[in-house]
Every structure is written in structure tokens, then in C-alpha cells.
C-alpha positions in Angstrom: 10.1 53.1 331.8 7.5 55.0 329.6 9.0 53.3 326.4 9.0 49.8 327.9 5.4 50.4 329.2 4.3 51.2 325.8 5.8 48.1 324.4 3.7 46.1 326.9 0.5 48.0 325.7 1.0 47.6 322.0 1.4 43.9 322.5 -2.3 43.7 323.2 -3.7 46.0 320.6 -6.2 45.0 317.9 -4.6 45.9 314.8 -1.9 43.6 313.5 0.1 46.6 312.3 0.3 48.0 315.7 2.2 44.9 316.7 5.1 45.8 314.3 7.6 43.0 314.2 6.3 41.5 317.4 4.7 38.0 317.5 5.2 34.3 317.0 2.1 33.8 314.8 0.1 30.7 314.1 0.1 30.0 310.4 -3.6 30.6 310.1 -2.9 34.2 311.3 -0.3 35.1 308.8 -2.8 36.1 306.2 -4.0 38.8 308.5 -0.7 40.6 308.7 -0.9 42.2 305.3 2.9 41.9 304.7 2.7 42.6 301.0 2.6 46.4 302.3 6.1 45.7 303.7 7.4 44.5 300.4 6.8 40.8 300.7 6.7 39.1 297.3 6.2 35.6 298.4 2.5 34.5 298.3 2.3 33.9 302.2 -1.0 31.8 301.6 1.2 29.0 300.4 3.0 28.7 303.6 0.6 25.9 304.6 -1.8 24.3 302.2 -3.6 21.2 303.4 -2.8 18.1 301.5 -0.3 19.8 299.2 3.5 20.5 299.1 4.1 23.9 300.8 6.7 25.9 302.7 5.8 24.5 306.1 6.9 21.0 304.9 10.4 22.4 304.4 10.6 23.2 308.1 11.8 20.3 310.2 10.8 19.8 313.8 14.0 18.3 315.5 12.5 18.3 319.0 14.0 21.3 320.8 15.5 22.8 317.6 14.4 23.4 314.1 15.9 22.6 310.6 15.2 23.7 307.0 15.3 21.3 304.0 17.5 22.6 301.3 17.6 19.8 298.7 15.3 17.4 297.1 17.3 14.5 298.8 16.4 15.3 302.4 19.5 17.5 303.2 18.9 20.1 305.7 20.5 23.2 307.4 20.4 23.6 311.1 22.5 25.1 313.7 25.9 23.6 314.9 24.6 23.6 318.5 21.4 21.7 317.3 23.7 19.1 315.7 25.9 19.2 318.7 24.2 16.2 320.5 25.0 14.0 317.3 28.8 14.8 317.2 29.0 14.7 321.0 27.5 11.1 321.1 29.6 10.0 317.9 32.7 11.4 319.7 32.1 9.1 322.7 33.6 6.2 320.6 37.0 7.9 320.5 37.1 10.3 317.5 36.9 13.8 318.5 34.3 15.2 316.0 33.5 18.1 318.4 36.9 19.7 318.0 37.6 18.6 314.5 34.3 18.6 312.8 33.1 16.1 310.2 32.6 16.1 306.5 31.1 13.2 304.6 32.5 12.9 301.0 29.7 10.5 299.9 26.4 9.4 301.2 27.9 6.1 302.3 30.3 8.3 304.6 27.4 10.1 306.3 27.4 9.1 310.1 24.3 8.3 312.2 23.1 11.1 314.5 22.1 8.9 317.5 18.8 9.8 319.0 17.8 12.4 316.4 14.2 12.4 315.0 13.1 14.6 312.2 9.3 15.4 312.0 7.8 16.8 308.9 4.4 18.6 309.1 1.5 16.7 307.5 -1.6 18.4 308.9 -2.9 21.3 311.0 -6.4 21.3 312.3 -8.4 23.3 314.7 -10.1 20.7 317.0 -11.4 23.2 319.7 -15.0 21.9 319.4 -13.8 18.4 320.5 -13.0 19.8 324.0 -16.4 21.5 324.5 -17.5 19.0 327.1 -14.2 19.3 328.9 -14.4 23.2 329.1 -17.9 22.8 330.6 -16.6 21.2 333.7 -16.4 23.4 336.9 -13.6 21.8 338.8 -10.3 23.0 337.4 -8.5 19.7 338.3 -11.2 17.4 336.8 -11.3 19.6 333.7 -7.4 19.4 333.3 -7.5 15.6 333.7 -10.3 15.4 331.1 -8.3 17.6 328.7 -5.3 15.5 329.0 -7.3 12.3 328.6 -8.9 13.7 325.5 -5.5 14.7 324.1 -4.1 11.2 324.8 -7.1 9.5 323.2 -6.7 11.8 320.0 -3.0 11.1 319.8 -3.4 7.3 320.3 -6.2 7.2 317.5 -3.9 8.9 315.1 -0.8 7.1 315.8 -2.2 3.6 316.4 -0.5 1.1 314.1 1.7 3.9 312.5 5.1 3.9 313.8 6.1 6.9 311.8 3.2 9.1 312.5 3.2 11.3 315.6 0.5 13.8 316.7 0.4 16.6 319.3 -2.3 19.0 320.4 -1.3 22.5 321.0 -3.1 24.4 323.8 -3.3 28.0 322.6 -4.0 30.7 325.3 -4.2 28.1 328.0 -6.9 26.2 326.3 -9.0 28.8 324.6 -8.1 26.9 321.4 -6.8 23.5 320.6 -4.9 22.8 317.4 -4.0 19.4 316.2 -0.4 18.9 314.4 0.2 15.5 312.7 3.8 14.7 311.7 5.6 12.1 309.6 8.5 11.1 311.8 11.9 9.9 310.4 14.2 8.4 313.0 17.2 8.1 310.8 19.0 11.3 310.7 22.7 11.6 309.7 25.5 14.0 309.7 26.6 15.5 306.4 29.0 18.4 307.6 29.6 19.8 311.0 32.3 22.5 310.9 35.0 22.3 313.5 34.4 24.0 316.9 36.6 26.9 316.0 34.0 27.8 313.4 30.8 26.3 314.8 31.3 27.5 318.4 33.8 30.4 317.9 33.6 32.5 321.2 32.1 29.6 323.1 30.3 30.4 326.3 31.9 33.9 326.4 30.2 35.0 323.3 27.0 33.0 323.9 24.0 35.3 323.7 26.3 38.2 323.0 26.6 40.7 320.1 28.8 41.3 318.1 29.0 37.6 317.4 31.3 35.7 315.0 29.9 32.1 315.3 29.4 30.0 312.1 26.6 28.2 314.0 25.6 25.8 311.1 25.6 22.2 310.2 24.2 20.0 307.3 22.3 17.0 308.2 20.3 14.5 306.1 17.0 12.7 306.7 16.6 9.1 305.6 13.6 6.8 305.1 12.8 3.2 304.1 12.6 2.6 300.4 8.9 2.6 300.5 8.9 6.0 302.0 8.1 5.2 305.5 10.1 6.5 308.4 12.1 3.9 310.4 15.3 3.8 312.7 18.7 3.8 311.2 19.2 1.0 308.7 21.8 0.5 305.9 19.0 -0.1 303.6 17.4 3.4 304.1 17.6 5.9 301.3 17.6 9.7 301.5 14.2 11.3 302.1 12.5 12.8 299.0 11.6 16.3 300.0 8.2 17.5 299.1 9.4 21.1 299.3 12.8 22.6 299.9 14.3 26.0 300.2 16.3 27.9 297.6 19.5 29.4 298.8 19.7 33.2 298.2 22.7 34.2 296.2 22.0 38.0 296.7 23.0 39.2 300.0 21.0 41.1 302.7 21.5 44.8 303.5 20.5 47.0 306.4 16.7 47.4 306.5 15.8 44.4 304.4 12.7 42.5 305.6 13.1 38.9 306.7 10.8 36.1 308.1 11.5 33.0 310.0 9.6 29.7 310.4 10.4 27.3 313.1 9.3 25.6 316.4 9.8 28.1 319.2 9.6 26.5 322.8 8.0 28.5 325.4 7.1 32.3 326.0 5.3 33.8 329.0 4.1 37.1 327.4 0.6 37.0 329.1 1.7 36.3 332.6 1.3 38.7 335.6 3.5 40.5 338.0 3.0 37.5 340.5 4.5 35.1 337.9 7.4 37.5 337.3 8.1 37.8 341.0 8.2 34.0 341.4 10.8 33.7 338.8 13.0 36.8 339.6 13.1 36.3 343.4 13.3 32.5 343.6 13.2 30.2 340.6 15.9 31.9 338.5 18.4 32.6 341.4 17.9 29.0 342.7 18.7 27.5 339.1 21.6 29.7 338.4 23.3 28.6 341.6 22.6 25.0 341.2 23.6 24.9 337.6 26.8 26.8 338.3 27.7 24.1 340.9 26.8 21.1 338.5 28.8 22.9 335.6 31.9 23.2 337.9 31.6 19.6 338.9 31.4 18.5 335.2 34.5 20.5 334.4 36.5 18.3 336.6 35.3 15.1 334.8 36.2 16.6 331.4 39.9 16.3 332.4 39.7 12.4 333.0 39.8 11.6 329.2 38.6 12.5 325.7 35.8 10.1 326.0 34.8 11.4 329.3 34.9 14.9 328.1 32.7 14.0 325.1 30.1 12.2 327.5 29.6 15.1 329.8 29.9 17.7 327.1 26.3 17.8 326.1 24.9 18.3 329.6 27.4 21.0 330.5 26.6 22.8 327.3 23.0 22.8 327.9 23.4 24.0 331.4 25.7 26.7 330.5 23.3 27.9 327.9 20.4 27.9 330.4 22.2 29.5 333.1 23.3 32.4 331.0 19.8 32.9 329.8 18.4 32.9 333.4 21.1 35.4 334.5 20.2 37.6 331.6 16.7 37.5 332.7 17.6 38.5 336.2 19.8 41.3 335.0 17.3 42.6 332.5 14.4 42.5 335.0 16.3 44.3 337.6 17.7 46.8 335.2 14.2 47.7 333.8 12.4 47.4 336.9 10.2 45.0 335.2 7.8 44.0 337.9 6.8 47.6 338.4 6.2 47.7 334.7 3.8 44.7 335.0 2.1 46.4 338.1 1.6 49.6 336.0 0.0 47.6 333.2 -2.2 45.7 335.7 -3.3 49.0 337.2 -4.5 50.1 333.7 -6.3 46.7 333.3 -8.2 47.2 336.6 -9.0 50.8 335.7 -10.7 49.4 332.6 -12.5 46.7 334.5 -13.8 49.3 337.0 -15.7 51.0 334.2 -17.7 48.0 333.4 -19.7 46.5 336.3 -20.3 43.0 334.5 -16.6 42.7 333.6 -15.4 43.7 337.1 -17.8 41.1 338.6 -16.3 38.5 336.3 -12.7 39.3 336.2 -12.0 41.8 338.9 -10.3 39.5 341.3 -8.3 37.3 338.9 -5.0 39.2 339.6 -5.5 38.8 343.3 -6.3 35.1 343.0 -3.2 34.5 340.9 -1.0 36.3 343.7 -2.7 34.1 346.4 -2.1 31.0 344.5 1.5 31.7 344.4 1.6 32.5 348.0 0.1 29.0 348.7 2.5 27.2 346.4 5.5 28.9 348.1 4.9 26.7 351.2 6.2 23.7 349.4 8.7 25.5 347.1 11.8 23.4 348.2 9.9 20.3 347.1 9.0 21.9 343.8 12.8 22.9 343.3 13.7 19.2 343.8 11.3 17.5 341.7 11.5 20.0 338.8 15.1 19.7 338.7 15.8 16.3 337.3 19.5 16.4 337.2 20.0 13.3 339.3 21.9 10.9 336.9 20.9 8.6 334.1 20.7 5.5 336.4 18.3 6.8 339.0 16.1 8.8 336.6 15.6 5.7 334.6 14.5 3.7 337.7 12.2 6.6 338.5 10.6 6.4 335.1 10.3 2.5 335.2 8.7 2.5 338.7 6.2 5.2 337.7 5.4 3.1 334.6 4.9 0.0 336.4 2.6 1.6 339.0 0.4 3.3 336.3 0.1 -0.1 334.4 -1.1 -1.7 337.7 -4.1 0.6 337.9 -7.4 0.4 335.8 -7.1 2.9 332.9 -9.5 5.2 334.4 -7.4 5.6 337.5 -4.2 6.1 335.7 -2.3 9.3 335.5 -4.1 11.3 332.6 -0.5 12.2 331.5 0.7 8.6 331.3 1.0 7.4 327.7 2.1 3.9 326.6 3.1 5.2 323.2 5.3 7.8 324.9 6.7 5.2 327.2 7.7 2.9 324.3 9.2 5.9 322.4 11.2 6.7 325.6 12.6 3.3 326.1 13.6 3.1 322.4 15.7 6.3 322.9 17.3 5.1 326.1 20.3 3.7 324.2 21.1 7.2 323.1 20.7 8.6 326.6 23.3 6.0 327.8 25.8 7.0 325.0 26.5 10.0 327.4 26.5 7.8 330.6 29.7 8.3 332.5 29.6 6.5 335.9 31.8 9.0 337.9 29.7 11.9 336.7 26.5 10.1 337.1 27.3 9.3 340.7 28.2 12.9 341.5 24.9 14.2 340.1 22.9 11.7 342.1 24.8 12.6 345.4 24.2 16.2 344.7 20.4 15.8 344.1 20.0 13.7 347.2 22.1 16.3 349.2 19.5 18.9 348.1 16.8 16.5 349.2 18.5 16.1 352.7 18.0 20.0 353.0 14.1 19.9 352.8 12.4 21.3 355.8 10.8 19.0 358.2 7.4 19.0 356.8 8.4 17.9 353.4 11.4 15.7 354.2 11.7 12.5 352.1 11.2 10.2 355.1 12.1 7.2 352.8 15.5 8.6 352.3 15.9 9.2 356.0 14.8 5.6 356.9 17.2 4.2 354.1 20.2 6.1 355.5 19.3 5.2 359.2 18.8 1.5 358.4 22.0 1.1 356.3 24.0 3.2 358.7 25.6 5.2 355.8 26.0 8.8 354.6 24.6 9.8 351.2 28.1 9.6 349.7 28.7 6.0 351.1 25.2 4.8 350.1 25.5 6.2 346.6 29.0 4.7 346.0 27.8 1.4 347.2 24.7 1.6 345.0 26.8 2.0 341.9 28.9 -1.0 342.8 25.9 -3.2 343.3 23.5 -2.0 340.6 23.4 -3.2 337.1 22.0 0.2 335.9 25.2 0.9 334.1 23.9 -1.6 331.5 21.4 -0.1 328.9 20.0 -3.6 328.2 19.2 -4.1 331.9 17.8 -0.6 332.1 15.4 -1.3 329.2 14.3 -4.6 330.8 12.9 -2.8 333.8 10.0 -1.5 331.6 8.8 -5.0 331.0 8.3 -5.6 334.7 5.4 -5.0 337.2 6.0 -3.4 340.6 6.7 -6.7 342.4 9.0 -7.9 339.7 11.0 -4.7 340.0 11.2 -4.8 343.8 12.3 -8.4 343.6 15.4 -7.4 341.8 16.8 -6.1 345.0 18.6 -3.3 343.0 19.6 -0.4 345.3 18.2 2.3 343.1 14.9 0.4 342.9 14.9 0.4 346.7 15.4 4.0 346.9 12.6 4.8 344.5 10.2 2.5 346.3 10.8 4.4 349.4 10.5 7.8 347.7 7.6 7.2 345.4 4.9 8.0 347.8 6.2 11.5 348.1 6.6 11.7 344.4 3.0 10.8 343.9 1.7 13.3 346.5 3.8 16.0 344.8 2.5 15.2 341.5 -1.0 15.4 342.7 -0.5 18.7 344.5 1.3 20.1 341.6 -1.5 19.2 339.2 -4.0 20.8 341.3 -2.1 24.1 341.7 -1.2 24.0 338.0 -4.8 23.4 336.9 -6.0 26.3 339.2 -3.3 28.6 337.6 -4.2 27.6 334.1 -7.9 28.4 334.9 -6.9 31.8 336.3 -4.6 32.6 333.3 -7.3 31.7 330.9 -9.7 34.1 332.7 -7.0 36.8 332.5 -6.7 36.2 328.7 -10.4 36.4 328.4 -10.4 39.7 330.1 -7.7 40.9 327.8 -9.8 39.9 324.8 -12.6 42.1 326.3 -10.2 45.0 326.7 -8.0 44.8 323.5 -9.7 42.4 321.2 -9.1 38.9 320.1 -6.2 39.3 317.5 -3.6 38.0 319.9 -0.9 35.7 319.0 -0.6 32.7 321.6 2.5 32.2 323.6 5.0 29.9 322.0 4.4 26.2 322.9 6.6 24.1 320.7 4.3 24.3 317.6 5.4 25.9 314.2 5.2 29.7 314.1 5.8 32.4 311.6 7.7 35.6 312.7 9.1 38.6 310.6 11.3 41.7 311.0 14.0 43.8 309.3 17.7 43.7 309.5 18.7 46.3 312.0 21.3 47.2 314.6 20.5 48.5 318.0 21.8 50.7 320.8 22.4 48.6 324.1 23.3 51.7 326.1 24.1 55.4 325.9 26.6 56.4 323.2 26.9 52.7 322.0 25.5 51.5 318.7 25.9 47.9 317.2 25.9 47.5 313.5 23.7 44.7 312.3 26.5 42.8 310.5 29.7 41.0 311.8 32.5 40.1 309.5 35.6 37.8 309.2 37.7 41.0 309.9 36.0 41.1 313.3 36.6 37.5 313.9 40.4 38.0 313.2 40.4 40.9 315.7 39.0 38.6 318.5 41.5 35.8 317.5 43.9 34.8 320.5 45.0 31.5 319.0 43.4 29.8 322.3 39.9 28.2 322.6 37.3 29.7 322.3 38.8 32.3 320.1 41.1 30.0 318.0 40.5 31.1 314.4 41.4 28.3 312.1 44.7 28.9 310.1 43.0 28.0 306.9 40.4 30.7 307.3 43.1 33.4 308.0 44.9 32.5 304.8 41.6 32.8 302.9 41.0 36.2 304.5 44.6 37.4 303.8 44.1 36.5 300.1 40.6 38.0 300.0 39.7 34.6 298.4 35.9 35.0 299.2 34.5 33.3 296.1 31.0 34.7 295.3 30.1 35.2 298.9 31.5 38.7 299.4 29.1 41.2 301.1 27.9 43.8 298.6 29.8 47.0 299.3 32.4 45.3 301.7 35.7 43.6 300.9 34.7 40.9 303.3 32.1 38.1 304.0 29.4 38.8 306.8 29.3 36.1 309.4 26.1 37.0 311.3 23.4 39.6 311.3 20.7 41.0 313.7 17.1 41.5 312.8 13.9 42.4 314.7 12.3 38.9 314.1 10.7 37.7 317.3 12.2 34.5 318.5 12.9 32.3 321.5 14.5 28.9 322.4 13.4 26.1 320.0 13.7 28.6 317.1 17.4 27.6 316.8 18.1 26.3 313.3 15.0 28.0 311.9 15.6 29.0 308.2 15.5 32.9 307.7 14.2 34.0 304.4 14.0 37.1 302.4 10.9 38.7 301.0 11.0 36.3 298.0 11.1 33.2 300.2 14.8 32.4 299.6 17.0 31.3 302.5 19.3 34.1 303.7 20.3 32.8 307.0 19.9 30.4 310.0 18.6 31.6 313.2 20.7 30.8 316.3 20.5 33.2 319.2 19.2 36.3 320.8 21.1 39.3 322.5 21.8 39.4 326.2 20.4 42.9 326.6 16.9 41.3 325.8 16.9 38.0 327.7 13.5 39.1 329.1 12.1 38.6 325.5 10.1 35.5 326.7 8.2 37.9 328.9 7.9 40.9 326.6 9.0 42.1 323.3 10.8 45.4 322.9 11.6 46.4 319.4 14.2 49.0 320.6 16.5 46.4 322.2 15.5 42.9 321.2 17.3 41.4 318.3 17.5 37.9 316.9 21.0 36.8 315.8 21.3 34.6 312.6 24.3 33.3 310.8 24.4 34.7 307.2 24.0 32.2 304.5 27.0 33.8 302.6 29.2 32.7 305.5 27.7 29.2 305.5 28.3 28.8 301.8 31.8 30.4 302.0 32.9 28.1 304.7 31.5 25.1 303.0 33.1 25.9 299.5 36.3 27.5 300.4 37.4 26.0 303.9 35.7 22.6 303.8 35.8 22.1 300.1 32.5 20.4 300.3 31.8 20.6 296.6 29.3 17.7 296.7 27.0 19.8 299.1 27.3 22.8 296.6 26.3 20.6 293.7 23.3 19.2 295.6 22.3 22.8 296.5 22.4 23.7 292.9 25.3 26.2 293.5 27.9 24.5 291.3 
């Protein structure tokens, strides 16, 4: 416990060197890390240069994942699991690209990655002063609404009339700082090479989040643009994107102890949360989701047996749920094993001891922890409703109707009375992408998802029951199962064109369609609106309290704190290093093809390809053999700080050359979103040598190697 408590303390220290490898840093903070003292040769001031080609423009935001440009013609490397959605949707047409993989021999052969968008960073700007009036507002809810309206106005002004420009505002430290990110968006992304599942997903869910790992989690994709350089959807007239900056592939391998760094778009972390936040997740949120996800996964497994197309259609949702479920279980196991809540309480006791020494600070912040605890206690009263509405796994048909009805209601209001989070731009974008959502629509599975969600709703306590659902079932004289079966028979929501048309109608026009799903949503909408308002009030109050907590930490430990990850670009660094997960066990930092062969059973997910076995038997490694080993390294562990969203992030050496692709973390450190522990936390990346070896020797993709300048 002493070691883990120390790791919590160093998180908040002033000197950047005390942080060690911890931190997902904003690009503006990198210059303060003094990494030249760790042997970095690359000029880190060139990571982001306003208005000029720079390293940050080689890092592609893929929305939930990251990619790295590796050629002047828009080719990028990312993870197999990041590209999975593309091959999954392509496989719904009857060709099993998931199992067999895909290789385009020419540009003309490259296939569309349906629903993928690539965003290239154009500008980063601190716009905190623009929110000064918002921050002066005393009421947390009104302030929260004002901030959302301000963000919406900023986004709309930048994006107006520019279909290939997108903007977002990152709230750092719960709104202590606001950073604007402007991107050029390209909606035509294509698949170049995806290895077969026996490479890209070797070990499957058994090895997911585990080390040692032997997964070749990589794929090549390409960004396309219109001939005039603008971004537009898939079009045969589009041409490869002309990269402003791209990464050089390292030909010299890594060794134990080498420094690395990663640039990517990490999703969400909660490093500055309190023991009350942890308790809410550990005792309710995580166990509830684990149980529900497990039930849904088991249900989807049954539909996969229907046909190859059915299997492909449900594969994306199942894979995502499996990944999330294992992560949540890892958090539960890790928090329980390390007595994590007590660690937080110990830290908070130290925090209160500091405040008690300063009368002014105590008066200002002395009750912040107790207020957060009280807020969670009040929110627990409607926890079951929160579970229902923060768990949107209720099928494509009904979730589309929910969005359409909400949109129609917002449009019926004066702009000043609309939900501050409602955006016409986002709505148009969502509708454009609906065709890709429907590529995974499989009616039997969709029907089962809605039934399960409504059954969960039917279990709500009396105070929060969905009266509209009760009335509907009573009036119709049907059970939930019967009503849902009839709804799918009598609705046109299985047609994507009909689904899109709903967003052009007002409330009366929607209700006049007499669609059963619309009738259900009409009855449920009042509760949904009430929940949104209640949730906004509590969230705004929590944001205010968390901001106060950060202010107090600034007073205690100084202001050089990296913000929690929030989907914006971040820099992190660390050394190649193994770890000891438990007594008398040590994991080396590299895995090899030899280890992959040792796991091989000939059955999925440990079905090593015959061609790879032959190459290994002949020791035909080309130029990709690990120095000092008669083998090729598949993956490595390093102390780079990362989280979800970092998947696909390019990993570079101290010269800025690409040495790997980040794809996972280790199970023993699933609590890494809550705290960083250098002794146990490791990021797992696929070694670029394995990527190139498979590309050259197994796929014989010489066109790719030539484009990379390696042949």
C-alpha cells in the first residue's frame, strides 16, 4: 500500500521530472519535460508548429482510435481492431474479410471503409478567455448551459459552409482551461491491407488485455480526398491524400531500456477523482455493466450461428462489448486487490491535513470532499434510471427513433430554449452516417436487444417506472416480447431510407406515421426529458465540485498537472521495460514468433497460419530479425502512459522514427484510468519489425514496402 500511495502522491508534484513516465500531456506542455536529458534527439518543439507541417499532422484522429501517416500518399498504419469495423461492414456483403484478411494489389483494388472519417489537425488554440463570462455565473447548471452554448457557437462559426472542417473544444481540468482543436476531415478512408484474424486477432478475447501477447494488431488504410484537396465522402474520382508530414519507419530495432514516445487521441481518464467516485464505480456501475454486457454477449453468440452474414453483422457490437467488459472486470479485480478506495481515503486525509493548516484554504475548500460524497448519495436514489438511459444498447431501430423524436422536439423550440447540447451540424452528420450503422442491422438481434432493454425498464422501482410503457402494454394487452415482435412486423425502421426520412419531419408528422416505435418513444419521451434535466443538474454540480478540488490541488501541489484525457491529442513517453505481476514472476518486455508457436493449438483463436510456421521453420525473417535473437519480436511492453483511444497511436524512438503501434494495456493495471503505477502499468505495442515482416514475407505486399521506401 505504501508503494501505491506514493504513486498517487507523485501524480500531483510540481516538478515534471517527479512524474517520471506518467502523464498524457498537452502538446504545449511537452517543452517543459526536458526530455533531452533522457536522450531524446528529436526536436520536440516541432511536434506542433502553427501553420506549418509538423509531427502532429501525421497523427490521425479516427474517432475512438488513432492512426499514423507513413507515406506521402495518405497511407496510414493503425490497429487491426481499429480497422475491424471496416472489414466487418465489408464482410456483411458475403465475403469473409474478418477471417481471411484483405490485400489491395493496386489503388483501384482498395475497398471503402464504410463510416470511417480521418481528421487531420489544423490548429490548436487556447480560448479560455472567451469563457470568462460563463465562469462568472454562480449557478452551476446555468453556467454549464452557457458553456455548452458557447462551445456550440464557436463550432458552428468555424464549421459554417465548410463540410470538411470540424472543430471541438476540449475542457481541461473540468473547465479551468478551454482549448480549441480544428481539423480537416476526410470521409473517404479505404482499406489497403488487413491481415487475417489468425494474425491480427491471434489469441482473441482470451489474450485480450493480457501479457505475454502475440497479436499482430495492425492494418494499413489510406485517406482519400477530392482532386482539389477538399475532403468529401467516398467517390471514384477521389485521389490519395497528400500528406503534409509522415513518419519514417525505423529499420533499427528496439532493445530493453530504450526510450519511446507516443502521440495519439486517448479517450477518458479519471485521475483526479475522489474516493466517492471510485466507490460508485466499484460497487455499482462496473458490476452492473459487467453483468449486462455478459448477457448481451451470450445472446449475440447465438445469432452468429445463423449465417456468415449474420455473424459479420453482430461481430462489431460483440467485440466492443467483450473488450469493455474485460476492462471493467480488470478494474474491479485491481481495485479490490489493492484496496484502492482506502488508498484514495488515505490521500484525501493528507489533503485535508494540508487544508487544516491554512484557514483561508480550509474555508474555501474544506467541505468539497463531503459535498461530492453527498451528491453521489442523492444521485443513488435514481440509479436504476441512470443505468437504463446510460446503457443505449436497445437496437438500431428504436435508438434511431429516439434520436429523431428528440431532434424534432428541439427544432420545435425557440433556439434559446433548446437543449444546449443539441446541434444541427452534429445531427446532419449523424444522419449521414446512419447508412453505415444499418450495415450492421440484423433484425433478430436488433429485436432481442430492444426486448432486453425494455425488460430492464420493466424492473424500475415504482417511483421511476416508465408509465408510458406500462400504459402501452396495458392498452395493447401484450407482453413485452409480443409487443416487440409485432412492432418489427409493422414498422418500416428496417429500411435505412425510411429511417433517414424521419429527421425531416416535425413532431406531428412523426406521430402521424403511426409507427409502433414512434408511438413507444412518444410515451417514453417525458421521462427521458426529465431524466436529461435531472442528470444535467447533478453533472453540473459535480463538475463544479471537481473543479474546486482541482483548484485546491493546485494550491497544494502547484499548477503543473496534466489534464485528464478527453479525446484530444496527447504526448506520452516511457522506456521499454518488463514487469513483475506477482511474487517470483517476471515478464520480459518482448514476445516472439517462438512464443506464438508455443501457444498454437490449430484452433481459433490460437490458429497460427501455416505460412507463418513455414517461414519460422526456415528462419526466413528477411531484415526484420531482432538484434541478438534468431527470431522476430511481435510485441513489446513499455512504460508509456495510455488509455482507450490511444489504440493505433504510432510509437516512436528518440529520433522520431516509428518503432511500433500502440494497441493495449496489461490486465494487472486496468485501474490505470484512475492512477498510474510505474511498477505494474505497461502499454503493449506491436513491434514495427513484425508489421514489416508479415507485410513482406507473409502477405508479399511489395507495393506497400515500396511506398514506405523500404524496397
